[in-house]
C-alpha positions as CSV (number, residue, x, y, z in Angstrom):
1,M,-4.6,44.1,-31.2
2,N,-8.4,44.5,-31.4
3,L,-11.0,41.6,-30.8
4,E,-13.9,43.3,-31.4
5,K,-15.4,40.2,-33.0
6,A,-15.0,38.3,-29.9
7,I,-17.3,40.5,-27.9
8,Q,-20.3,40.9,-30.5
9,S,-22.8,39.0,-28.1
10,K,-25.5,41.2,-26.7
11,I,-24.4,40.4,-23.2
12,F,-21.2,42.3,-23.5
13,Q,-23.0,45.4,-24.5
14,I,-25.2,44.9,-21.6
15,I,-22.1,44.4,-19.3
16,S,-20.5,47.8,-20.9
17,Q,-23.8,49.6,-20.1
18,A,-24.0,48.6,-16.6
19,A,-20.3,49.3,-16.0
20,Q,-20.9,53.0,-17.4
21,K,-23.9,53.4,-14.9
22,L,-21.8,52.3,-12.1
23,E,-18.9,54.3,-13.5
24,V,-16.5,51.3,-13.4
25,D,-14.2,49.9,-15.9
26,A,-15.0,46.6,-17.1
27,Y,-12.9,43.7,-18.7
28,V,-13.4,40.3,-20.3
29,I,-10.3,38.3,-19.0
30,G,-8.9,34.8,-19.0
31,G,-9.8,31.4,-20.8
32,Y,-12.5,33.2,-22.9
33,V,-10.0,35.7,-24.5
34,R,-7.4,33.1,-25.0
35,D,-9.5,30.5,-26.6
36,Q,-10.9,33.3,-29.1
37,I,-7.4,33.9,-30.0
38,L,-6.8,30.2,-30.6
39,K,-10.1,29.9,-32.3
40,R,-11.2,27.4,-29.8
41,N,-14.8,28.1,-29.0
42,L,-15.0,25.5,-26.0
43,Q,-15.6,27.9,-23.1
44,K,-18.8,27.9,-21.5
45,D,-18.0,30.5,-18.9
46,I,-16.6,34.0,-19.2
47,D,-14.9,35.9,-16.4
48,I,-15.7,39.7,-16.2
49,V,-13.3,42.0,-14.2
50,A,-14.4,45.3,-12.9
51,V,-12.0,47.9,-11.4
52,G,-14.6,48.2,-8.6
53,S,-17.2,45.8,-7.1
54,G,-17.7,42.8,-9.4
55,I,-21.0,42.0,-7.1
56,D,-22.5,45.2,-7.8
57,L,-21.6,45.1,-11.6
58,A,-23.2,41.4,-11.7
59,R,-26.7,42.9,-10.0
60,K,-26.6,45.8,-12.4
61,V,-26.2,43.6,-15.4
62,S,-29.1,41.4,-14.2
63,E,-31.5,44.7,-13.7
64,L,-30.7,45.5,-17.5
65,M,-31.5,42.1,-18.9
66,E,-35.2,41.4,-19.9
67,S,-35.0,38.0,-18.4
68,K,-33.5,39.4,-14.7
69,P,-31.6,36.4,-14.1
70,K,-30.8,35.3,-10.6
71,V,-27.3,36.5,-9.4
72,Q,-25.3,34.1,-7.2
73,V,-23.1,35.9,-4.7
74,F,-20.2,34.4,-3.0
75,K,-19.1,37.1,-0.7
76,T,-16.2,35.1,0.9
77,Y,-14.6,35.4,-2.6
78,G,-16.0,38.7,-3.7
79,T,-17.7,37.2,-6.8
80,A,-20.9,36.9,-8.3
81,M,-22.3,34.8,-11.2
82,L,-25.2,34.9,-13.6
83,R,-26.3,32.7,-16.6
84,F,-26.8,34.0,-20.0
85,E,-28.2,31.3,-22.6
86,D,-25.8,28.7,-22.3
87,L,-23.1,30.6,-20.5
88,E,-22.0,31.2,-16.9
89,I,-20.8,34.6,-16.6
90,E,-18.6,35.3,-13.4
91,F,-18.1,38.8,-12.2
92,V,-15.2,39.9,-9.8
93,G,-13.5,43.1,-8.7
94,A,-9.9,43.7,-9.7
95,R,-7.7,42.5,-6.8
96,K,-4.2,41.9,-5.5
97,E,-3.5,38.7,-3.6
98,S,-1.1,37.4,-1.0
99,Y,-0.7,33.8,0.1
100,S,0.5,32.0,3.3
101,R,2.4,28.6,2.9
102,E,-0.4,26.6,4.8
103,S,-2.9,27.4,2.1
104,R,-3.7,28.3,-1.5
105,N,-6.6,30.5,-0.5
106,P,-5.2,34.0,-0.6
107,V,-5.7,37.2,1.2
108,V,-7.3,39.6,-1.2
109,E,-7.5,43.3,-1.5
110,S,-8.7,45.7,-4.2
111,G,-6.3,46.4,-7.0
112,S,-6.0,47.8,-10.5
113,L,-6.6,45.7,-13.7
114,E,-2.8,45.1,-13.9
115,D,-2.8,43.8,-10.3
116,D,-5.5,41.5,-11.3
117,Q,-3.4,40.3,-14.4
118,K,-0.4,39.7,-12.3
119,R,-2.2,37.4,-10.2
120,R,-3.2,35.2,-13.1
121,D,-1.6,31.9,-13.6
122,F,-0.2,32.2,-17.1
123,T,0.3,35.0,-19.5
124,I,-2.1,33.4,-21.9
125,N,-4.7,33.6,-19.5
126,A,-3.9,37.2,-18.3
127,L,-5.2,38.7,-21.6
128,A,-8.0,41.2,-21.2
129,I,-10.5,42.6,-23.7
130,S,-11.8,46.2,-23.0
131,L,-15.4,46.8,-22.8
132,Q,-15.0,50.5,-22.5
133,P,-16.9,52.1,-25.4
134,N,-13.8,54.5,-26.4
135,K,-11.7,51.2,-26.2
136,W,-14.2,48.7,-27.3
137,G,-12.4,45.4,-28.1
138,D,-8.8,46.7,-27.4
139,V,-6.6,43.6,-25.9
140,L,-4.6,44.5,-22.8
141,D,-1.6,42.4,-22.7
142,P,1.2,43.6,-20.3
143,F,3.0,40.3,-20.1
144,N,3.4,39.4,-23.8
145,G,0.7,36.8,-23.7
146,L,0.0,37.2,-27.3
147,Q,3.7,36.5,-28.3
148,D,3.4,33.4,-26.1
149,I,0.2,32.1,-27.7
150,E,2.2,32.6,-31.0
151,K,5.2,30.7,-29.6
152,K,2.9,28.0,-28.2
153,V,4.6,28.4,-24.7
154,L,3.2,28.6,-21.2
155,R,4.7,31.3,-19.1
156,T,3.9,32.8,-15.6
157,P,3.3,36.7,-15.3
158,L,5.6,36.7,-12.4
159,N,8.3,34.5,-11.0
160,P,7.2,30.9,-11.4
161,D,8.8,29.8,-8.1
162,I,6.4,32.2,-6.2
163,T,3.5,31.5,-8.5
164,F,3.7,27.7,-8.0
165,D,4.5,27.9,-4.3
166,D,1.7,30.4,-3.5
167,D,-1.0,28.0,-5.4
168,P,0.5,24.4,-6.3
169,L,-2.6,23.8,-8.0
170,R,-1.3,25.9,-10.8
171,M,1.3,23.3,-11.5
172,L,-1.1,20.9,-12.6
173,R,-2.9,23.6,-14.7
174,A,0.4,24.3,-16.5
175,I,0.6,20.5,-17.4
176,R,-3.1,20.3,-18.3
177,F,-2.8,23.4,-20.5
178,A,0.4,21.9,-22.1
179,T,-1.5,18.8,-22.9
180,E,-4.8,20.3,-24.3
181,L,-3.2,23.1,-26.2
182,N,0.1,21.4,-27.3
183,F,2.0,24.0,-25.8
184,R,5.2,23.8,-24.3
185,I,6.1,24.8,-20.7
186,D,8.8,27.6,-20.4
187,D,12.1,26.2,-19.1
188,Y,12.0,28.4,-16.0
189,A,8.4,27.4,-15.4
190,L,9.2,23.7,-15.6
191,A,12.0,23.8,-13.1
192,A,9.9,25.8,-10.8
193,I,7.3,22.6,-10.9
194,K,10.1,20.2,-10.2
195,K,11.4,22.4,-7.2
196,N,7.7,22.9,-5.9
197,A,6.3,19.2,-6.4
198,G,6.1,18.6,-2.8
199,R,3.6,21.6,-2.5
200,I,0.9,19.5,-4.2
201,E,0.2,18.0,-1.0
202,I,-1.8,21.0,0.4
203,I,-4.4,20.8,-2.6
204,T,-7.4,18.7,-2.2
205,Y,-7.6,15.3,-4.1
206,E,-10.9,16.8,-5.4
207,R,-9.0,19.5,-7.3
208,I,-6.4,17.5,-8.3
209,V,-8.7,14.7,-9.9
210,T,-10.5,17.6,-11.7
211,E,-7.2,18.2,-13.4
212,L,-6.2,14.7,-14.1
213,N,-9.7,14.2,-15.9
214,K,-8.9,17.1,-18.2
215,I,-5.5,15.6,-19.0
216,I,-7.2,12.1,-19.5
217,A,-10.0,13.6,-21.9
218,S,-7.3,15.4,-23.9
219,K,-6.4,14.2,-27.4
220,T,-3.1,12.8,-26.6
221,P,-3.1,12.4,-22.7
222,S,0.4,10.8,-22.9
223,T,1.9,14.2,-23.1
224,G,0.4,15.2,-19.5
225,F,1.5,12.0,-17.8
226,V,5.0,12.4,-19.2
227,L,5.1,15.8,-17.8
228,L,3.8,14.7,-14.5
229,D,6.3,12.0,-14.3
230,K,9.1,14.3,-15.4
231,T,8.3,17.0,-13.0
232,G,7.9,14.4,-9.7
233,L,4.1,15.1,-9.5
234,L,3.0,11.9,-10.7
235,E,4.9,9.9,-7.9
236,K,3.1,12.3,-5.3
237,I,-0.2,11.6,-6.8
238,I,-0.3,8.1,-8.6
239,P,2.8,6.2,-7.2
240,E,1.0,3.0,-8.8
241,L,1.9,4.4,-12.2
242,T,5.6,5.2,-11.4
243,A,6.3,1.8,-9.9
244,L,5.7,0.5,-13.6
245,K,8.8,2.4,-14.8
246,G,12.0,0.7,-15.9
247,I,13.0,-2.6,-17.5
248,D,14.7,-5.3,-15.2
249,E,17.2,-7.8,-16.8
250,V,18.2,-11.1,-15.4
251,E,20.2,-13.8,-17.2
252,G,19.7,-11.7,-20.4
253,Q,15.8,-11.9,-20.2
254,R,14.2,-8.4,-20.1
255,H,10.4,-7.4,-19.8
256,K,9.0,-4.0,-21.4
257,D,8.7,-0.7,-19.7
258,N,5.1,-1.0,-18.4
259,F,4.7,2.5,-17.6
260,Y,5.4,3.9,-21.4
261,H,3.6,0.8,-22.7
262,T,0.7,2.1,-20.6
263,L,0.8,5.5,-21.9
264,E,0.7,4.1,-25.4
265,V,-2.2,2.2,-24.6
266,L,-3.8,5.3,-23.2
267,D,-3.1,7.6,-26.3
268,N,-4.5,4.4,-28.5
269,I,-7.8,4.2,-26.7
270,S,-8.3,8.1,-26.9
271,E,-8.5,7.8,-30.7
272,E,-11.4,5.5,-30.0
273,T,-13.5,6.9,-27.2
274,D,-14.3,9.9,-25.1
275,N,-15.4,7.8,-22.3
276,V,-13.1,9.4,-19.7
277,W,-13.7,6.1,-17.3
278,L,-12.6,3.8,-20.2
279,R,-9.7,5.9,-20.5
280,W,-9.0,5.4,-16.8
281,A,-9.3,1.8,-17.3
282,A,-6.5,1.9,-19.9
283,L,-4.4,4.2,-17.6
284,L,-4.6,1.6,-14.8
285,H,-4.9,-1.7,-16.7
286,D,-1.4,-2.9,-15.9
287,I,-1.1,-1.3,-12.3
288,G,-1.0,-4.9,-10.9
289,K,2.1,-5.8,-12.7
290,A,4.5,-4.0,-10.4
291,P,3.6,-6.2,-7.2
292,T,3.0,-9.3,-9.2
293,K,6.5,-9.2,-11.0
294,R,8.6,-12.4,-10.8
295,F,11.5,-13.8,-12.4
296,H,11.7,-17.6,-13.1
297,K,14.4,-19.5,-14.8
298,K,12.3,-21.4,-17.2
299,A,9.5,-19.1,-17.8
300,G,11.3,-15.6,-17.4
301,W,9.4,-12.5,-16.3
302,T,5.7,-13.2,-15.2
303,F,3.0,-11.2,-13.8
304,H,0.6,-13.8,-12.7
305,G,-2.7,-12.6,-11.3
306,H,-1.9,-8.8,-12.0
307,E,-5.3,-8.3,-13.6
308,F,-6.8,-9.6,-10.3
309,E,-4.5,-7.5,-8.1
310,G,-4.9,-4.6,-10.2
311,S,-8.5,-4.5,-9.7
312,K,-8.1,-4.4,-5.9
313,M,-5.7,-1.8,-6.3
314,V,-8.3,0.4,-8.5
315,Y,-10.5,0.5,-5.3
316,R,-7.7,1.9,-3.0
317,L,-6.6,4.3,-5.5
318,F,-10.1,5.6,-6.1
319,K,-10.7,5.7,-2.3
320,R,-7.3,7.6,-1.6
321,L,-8.0,10.1,-4.6
322,K,-11.5,10.7,-3.2
323,M,-12.8,9.4,-6.6
324,P,-16.4,7.8,-6.9
325,L,-16.6,4.6,-5.3
326,N,-19.9,3.9,-7.3
327,D,-20.6,2.3,-10.6
328,K,-17.8,4.2,-12.0
329,M,-15.2,2.7,-9.9
330,K,-16.7,-0.7,-10.5
331,Y,-16.7,-0.2,-14.1
332,V,-12.7,0.5,-14.2
333,Q,-12.4,-2.4,-11.9
334,K,-14.2,-4.7,-14.2
335,M,-12.2,-3.5,-17.3
336,V,-9.0,-4.1,-15.4
337,L,-9.9,-7.4,-14.2
338,L,-11.1,-8.9,-17.5
339,S,-8.4,-7.0,-19.5
340,S,-6.3,-10.1,-20.5
341,R,-9.3,-12.5,-21.1
342,P,-10.1,-11.8,-24.7
343,I,-6.5,-12.5,-25.7
344,A,-7.0,-16.1,-25.0
345,L,-10.1,-16.2,-27.1
346,S,-8.4,-15.2,-30.1
347,D,-7.2,-18.8,-30.8
348,D,-8.9,-20.4,-33.6
349,T,-9.6,-23.3,-31.3
350,V,-11.3,-21.4,-28.6
351,T,-14.5,-23.1,-27.4
352,D,-18.0,-21.2,-27.7
353,S,-18.3,-21.7,-23.7
354,A,-15.1,-19.5,-23.3
355,V,-16.9,-16.9,-25.4
356,R,-20.1,-17.2,-23.5
357,R,-18.3,-16.9,-20.1
358,L,-16.6,-13.6,-21.2
359,V,-19.9,-12.1,-22.6
360,F,-21.6,-13.2,-19.2
361,D,-18.9,-11.6,-17.2
362,A,-18.5,-8.3,-19.3
363,G,-22.1,-7.9,-19.9
364,D,-23.1,-4.6,-21.5
365,F,-19.3,-3.7,-21.3
366,I,-18.1,-6.4,-23.9
367,D,-17.7,-3.8,-26.4
368,D,-15.5,-1.5,-24.1
369,L,-13.6,-4.5,-23.1
370,M,-12.6,-5.3,-26.7
371,T,-11.8,-1.7,-27.3
372,L,-9.4,-1.6,-24.4
373,C,-7.9,-5.1,-25.7
374,E,-7.4,-3.7,-29.0
375,A,-5.7,-0.3,-27.7
376,D,-3.4,-2.8,-25.7
377,I,-1.8,-3.8,-29.0
378,T,1.5,-1.7,-28.8
379,T,4.0,-3.8,-31.0
380,K,6.0,-2.0,-33.5
381,N,6.2,-5.1,-35.7
382,R,3.7,-4.6,-38.4
383,K,3.0,-8.1,-39.3
384,K,2.3,-8.9,-35.6
385,Y,0.3,-5.7,-35.2
386,A,-1.8,-6.9,-38.1
387,K,-2.2,-10.4,-36.9
388,Y,-3.3,-9.3,-33.5
389,R,-5.8,-6.8,-34.7
390,N,-7.2,-9.5,-37.1
391,N,-7.2,-12.0,-34.3
392,F,-9.3,-9.4,-32.0
393,K,-11.6,-8.8,-35.2
394,L,-12.4,-12.8,-35.3
395,V,-13.0,-12.5,-31.3
396,R,-15.6,-9.9,-31.8
397,Q,-17.1,-12.0,-34.6
398,K,-17.5,-14.9,-32.3
399,I,-19.0,-12.8,-29.6
400,V,-21.7,-11.7,-32.0
401,E,-22.5,-15.3,-33.0
402,V,-22.6,-16.5,-29.7
403,E,-24.7,-13.6,-28.5
404,E,-27.2,-14.0,-31.2
405,R,-27.7,-17.6,-30.8
406,D,-27.5,-17.9,-26.8
407,Q,-28.4,-14.3,-25.6
408,I,-25.9,-14.5,-22.9
409,R,-25.1,-10.9,-22.2
410,N,-26.6,-9.9,-18.6
411,F,-28.7,-12.9,-18.8
412,Q,-30.6,-14.2,-15.8
413,P,-30.8,-18.3,-15.5
414,P,-34.5,-19.1,-16.1
415,I,-34.9,-20.7,-12.8
416,D,-34.6,-18.9,-9.7
417,G,-34.5,-19.4,-5.9
418,A,-38.0,-19.1,-5.1
419,L,-39.1,-21.6,-7.9
420,I,-36.6,-24.0,-6.5
421,M,-37.9,-23.7,-2.9
422,K,-41.5,-24.1,-4.3
423,T,-40.7,-27.2,-6.4
424,F,-39.0,-28.9,-3.5
425,R,-41.0,-27.5,-0.8
426,M,-37.8,-26.4,1.2
427,Q,-36.5,-23.4,3.1
428,P,-33.5,-21.4,2.2
429,S,-30.4,-23.6,2.1
430,K,-27.0,-24.2,0.5
431,E,-28.9,-26.6,-1.9
432,I,-30.6,-23.7,-3.8
433,G,-27.2,-22.2,-4.7
434,I,-25.7,-25.6,-5.7
435,I,-28.8,-26.1,-8.1
436,K,-28.8,-22.4,-9.3
437,D,-24.9,-22.7,-9.9
438,A,-25.5,-26.1,-11.9
439,I,-27.9,-24.4,-14.1
440,K,-25.8,-21.3,-14.7
441,E,-22.8,-23.6,-15.7
442,A,-24.6,-25.8,-17.9
443,I,-26.0,-22.7,-20.0
444,L,-22.5,-21.4,-20.0
445,E,-21.0,-24.6,-21.1
446,G,-23.5,-25.1,-23.8
447,D,-24.7,-28.3,-22.3
448,I,-28.5,-27.0,-22.2
449,P,-30.0,-24.2,-24.2
450,N,-30.9,-20.9,-22.2
451,E,-34.6,-22.2,-21.9
452,F,-37.0,-22.7,-19.2
453,N,-37.9,-26.3,-20.0
454,A,-34.4,-27.5,-20.2
455,A,-33.3,-25.6,-16.9
456,Y,-36.2,-27.0,-15.1
457,Q,-35.3,-30.6,-16.0
458,L,-31.9,-29.9,-15.1
459,M,-33.1,-28.7,-11.6
460,L,-35.1,-31.8,-11.1
461,K,-32.1,-33.8,-12.0
462,K,-29.7,-32.0,-9.8
463,G,-32.2,-31.9,-6.9
464,K,-32.3,-35.8,-7.1
465,T,-28.7,-36.0,-6.5
466,L,-28.9,-34.0,-3.4
467,G,-31.6,-36.0,-2.2
468,L,-34.5,-33.7,-2.9
469,E,-38.0,-34.9,-4.2
470,P,-40.1,-32.6,-5.9
471,Y,-43.5,-31.5,-4.1
472,E,-46.5,-33.1,-5.8
473,G,-49.2,-31.3,-4.0
């Protein structure tokens, strides 16, 4: 096979010229080659292998380029990188690798192109395109990667048991590629992942989360989470999810399997948004159900307070996985905490005050919250599905009406603590908080409009009940 079309960019001509000057052979390898064959133009990085020094090749390429881009050298890894337009091009010398059981960082020594292809994680990532003038565009495929692409299967170039034991991150990469590309993991490879699942413990959480985010960002993320569960990896990484598995039955009463329900919700929301944090919220929205599950003879199965418990669990999960404990985490927490609130609002008799409170609590994320709630509809009964969707449509209309009329989203009560202290000539005290809360509650309940004059009069009235008199000076 020849992929001359894939290397038409000027940069490949320059790399070829640099390689000739250094008298080394150079090849494009890895994801760029794979995605060109799959007609996926997503790669923003290109890997170049030199049968010689990758660092020297990178420097020579920079010399030959008009822009003379800076070459970043990573001596520890024997690699170098430079930028060309919107691409990152990484150069490495062909190498052999050997591993110890305590680390995924290999001992490296120089090798041939085939040695380098052997060390790749999967056959579809071991394909190389020649940049030699006499073999320009030829594909080198010693492990039948082209055939595996055609069959949509993921295999390892070498024994999968050794491949995954050497570098356990490859287990997650297998599942990620299977999810992104809609490929099947070879039976031997899948068995090896199950066998080596415990080895994931030597991988840093940062690298694990990078792969999880790519799975969550895929078109059908449930594919990845089913595989993570099937292989035993999910229990090692997010046991809060596997705790949702199963259906209990007491006195003929059963609850749904909240694990598979969660995966349906995740797929549903992925059809509506690319927001990876909203997808995380969908994945975690029911994690509080495992610790709050109870059976009562009259009520049956209940999960009281699971949203509150789940929001606390989000913080602990993010902290354990070394995920950001910033506004992203708080956003996911808020989505989980409020995830059941709009359901109650779908009743025709719901009050405006309840809508105002929801808009106030959700703030700028009210639309995201509604998207999550709509994704949470997983019933297979068409009539029920249509009814629930229509109910949420009505809720959205109510939110728009209340928002336009009352301007509640992210509102700040028109009276602040400084004005209260000035009016009653007082120092900071609990009475200030009491007055501020009274004003906020009155606005949310619709007892007064969200306006200064109405709020000021209520401040005076509430102050009087607390024994405070306005200062007349």
